[in-house]
C-alpha positions in Angstrom: 98.5 66.0 99.9 100.9 63.2 99.1 99.7 61.4 102.3 96.1 61.6 101.1 97.1 60.2 97.7 99.0 57.3 99.3 96.1 56.7 101.7 93.7 56.6 98.7 95.9 54.1 96.9 95.7 51.5 99.7 93.4 48.6 98.9 90.2 48.0 100.8 91.6 44.7 102.2 94.6 46.5 103.6 92.3 49.0 105.3 90.2 46.3 106.8 93.3 44.4 108.1 94.8 47.6 109.5 91.7 48.4 111.4 91.3 44.8 112.6 94.9 44.8 114.1 94.0 47.9 116.2 91.0 46.1 117.7 93.0 43.1 118.8 95.9 44.9 120.5 95.7 44.9 124.3 96.9 48.1 125.7 97.5 48.2 129.4 98.9 50.8 131.7 101.5 49.7 134.3 102.2 51.8 137.3 105.0 51.4 139.9 104.4 51.1 143.6 106.7 54.0 144.3 104.1 56.7 143.5 104.9 58.8 146.6 108.7 58.8 146.2 110.0 62.2 145.0 113.4 63.8 144.7 114.5 67.4 144.7 117.1 68.5 142.2 119.6 70.8 143.9 121.3 73.3 141.5 125.1 73.6 141.5 126.4 76.6 143.2 127.2 79.6 141.0 130.8 80.9 141.2 132.7 83.9 139.8 134.4 81.7 137.2 131.0 80.9 135.7 130.5 84.6 134.8 134.1 85.2 133.7 134.1 82.2 131.3 134.4 83.7 127.7 133.1 80.5 126.1 130.0 79.4 127.8 129.3 75.7 128.1 126.1 75.7 126.1 127.1 78.1 123.3 125.8 77.1 119.8 127.3 78.8 116.8 125.2 80.5 114.1 127.7 79.2 111.6 129.8 82.3 111.0 132.6 81.6 113.5 133.0 78.3 115.4 135.8 79.3 117.8 134.7 82.7 119.3 131.1 83.5 120.4 131.6 87.3 120.2 132.8 87.1 116.6 130.0 84.7 115.7 127.3 87.1 117.1 128.9 90.1 115.5 129.0 88.4 112.1 125.4 87.2 112.5 124.2 90.7 113.4 126.1 92.5 110.7 125.0 90.0 108.0 121.4 90.4 109.0 121.7 94.2 109.1 123.2 94.4 105.6 121.1 91.6 104.2 117.7 92.7 105.6 117.8 96.3 106.4 120.0 97.7 103.7 119.2 95.3 100.8 115.5 94.4 101.3 114.1 97.5 103.2 116.1 100.2 101.5 116.2 98.3 98.2 112.4 98.2 98.1 112.2 101.9 99.0 114.6 102.8 96.2 112.9 100.5 93.7 109.4 101.9 94.5 110.6 105.5 93.7 112.5 104.7 90.5 111.5 106.6 87.4 108.8 105.1 85.2 110.8 102.9 82.8 107.8 101.4 81.0 106.5 104.9 80.1 103.0 104.4 81.5 102.9 107.9 82.9 104.2 109.3 79.6 101.4 107.7 77.6 98.7 109.1 79.9 100.2 112.6 79.8 100.5 112.4 76.0 96.8 111.5 75.8 95.7 114.4 78.0 97.9 116.8 75.9 96.3 115.5 72.7 92.8 115.9 74.1 93.6 119.5 75.1 95.0 120.2 71.7 91.9 118.9 69.9 89.5 120.8 72.3 91.3 124.1 71.7 91.3 123.5 67.9 87.5 122.7 68.0 88.1 119.3 66.4 86.4 116.1 67.4 88.0 114.3 70.3 88.0 111.0 68.4 88.0 111.2 64.6 84.9 109.7 63.1 87.0 108.3 60.2 89.6 106.7 62.5 88.9 103.5 60.6 88.4 103.9 56.8 84.7 103.4 56.1 85.6 101.7 52.8 87.3 98.8 54.8 84.2 98.1 56.9 81.8 95.5 55.6 78.3 95.8 57.1 75.6 93.2 56.9 72.6 94.0 54.6 69.1 94.5 55.8 68.1 91.0 54.6 71.0 89.5 56.7 69.8 91.4 59.8 66.2 90.4 59.5 64.2 91.3 62.6 67.3 91.8 64.8 66.8 94.8 67.0 69.6 97.4 66.5 70.3 99.7 69.5 72.5 102.8 68.8 
């Protein structure tokens, strides 16, 4: 995105000059006369010492241990095991099965219990006087005019 903004900030003159330079450059391909000369790379012979070497020549440390490859690999594997498997995987599992701390389930259960109580008592499910009618200000018939009222 930043490259597009920088490209848009270039002036038209710079764009024309940049495109003009690419037209005038002469690009040639040079080849050598030794096209048919090839060589074969012969690998070095493998000895028993190569397999017995505890510190291989091309070993690159993961950053846990710089002297011993075995300790470095063990530290890497154990840190990934504890970091990923235990913390992230098992942590997510435990977190997903924690009790409802925000009481969402409690509010729904309480609502169902209240509805059951009102049905058994024969009362209205929602009280018609939930809001005091004296506090409600309705428009008059003159204010409504020809407005269709759908109930």
